[in-house]
C-alpha positions in Angstrom: -32.5 32.8 -39.4 -29.6 33.7 -41.7 -27.4 31.3 -43.3 -23.7 31.1 -42.6 -21.5 31.8 -45.6 -19.3 28.9 -46.8 -16.0 29.6 -45.5 -12.8 28.0 -46.9 -10.4 27.6 -44.1 -6.7 27.1 -44.3 -3.9 26.7 -41.8 -0.4 28.0 -41.7 2.3 25.8 -43.2 3.7 25.0 -39.7 0.3 23.5 -38.7 0.2 21.1 -41.7 2.7 18.8 -40.0 0.9 15.5 -39.0 2.4 15.7 -35.4 0.7 19.2 -34.8 -3.1 18.4 -34.0 -4.4 21.7 -33.0 -4.1 24.8 -35.1 -5.8 28.1 -35.8 -7.6 28.1 -39.1 -8.4 31.3 -41.1 -10.8 31.8 -44.1 -10.6 34.9 -46.4 -12.8 33.7 -49.1 -15.9 35.8 -48.3 -15.4 39.5 -49.2 -15.1 41.8 -46.2 -15.0 39.1 -43.8 -12.1 37.2 -42.0 -13.2 33.9 -40.2 -11.2 32.2 -37.6 -11.7 28.8 -36.0 -9.8 26.2 -33.9 -9.0 23.0 -35.7 -10.3 21.1 -32.7 -13.6 23.0 -32.6 -14.5 23.6 -36.1 -18.1 24.5 -35.4 -17.1 27.7 -33.3 -16.3 30.4 -35.9 -15.3 34.0 -34.9 -15.7 36.7 -37.8 -14.3 40.1 -38.0 -13.8 42.6 -40.6 -10.7 42.9 -42.6 -9.8 46.3 -40.7 -10.2 44.3 -37.4 -8.0 41.5 -38.7 -5.3 44.1 -39.6 -5.4 45.6 -36.0 -5.3 42.2 -34.5 -2.3 41.0 -36.5 -0.5 44.3 -36.0 -0.9 43.8 -32.2 0.4 40.2 -32.4 3.3 41.2 -34.5 4.0 44.1 -32.1 4.1 41.7 -29.2 1.0 43.0 -27.4 -0.2 39.5 -26.8 3.2 38.0 -25.9 2.4 35.0 -23.6 6.2 34.4 -22.7 6.2 37.9 -20.9 
């Protein structure tokens, strides 16, 4: 079994408010890998390449995943 890298997760500034108890966390410290997790489920980690991350964030910024529509 391969070992999982030691990710250093951070949250967005808006999520650092003590009244917010559930935020996405991102780790960029492992070269070539972007790791995501939910602060309420820290043992479940999704990884992707930097290129996939760029595609995802561009789609989000472009409104492709707009939940209010």
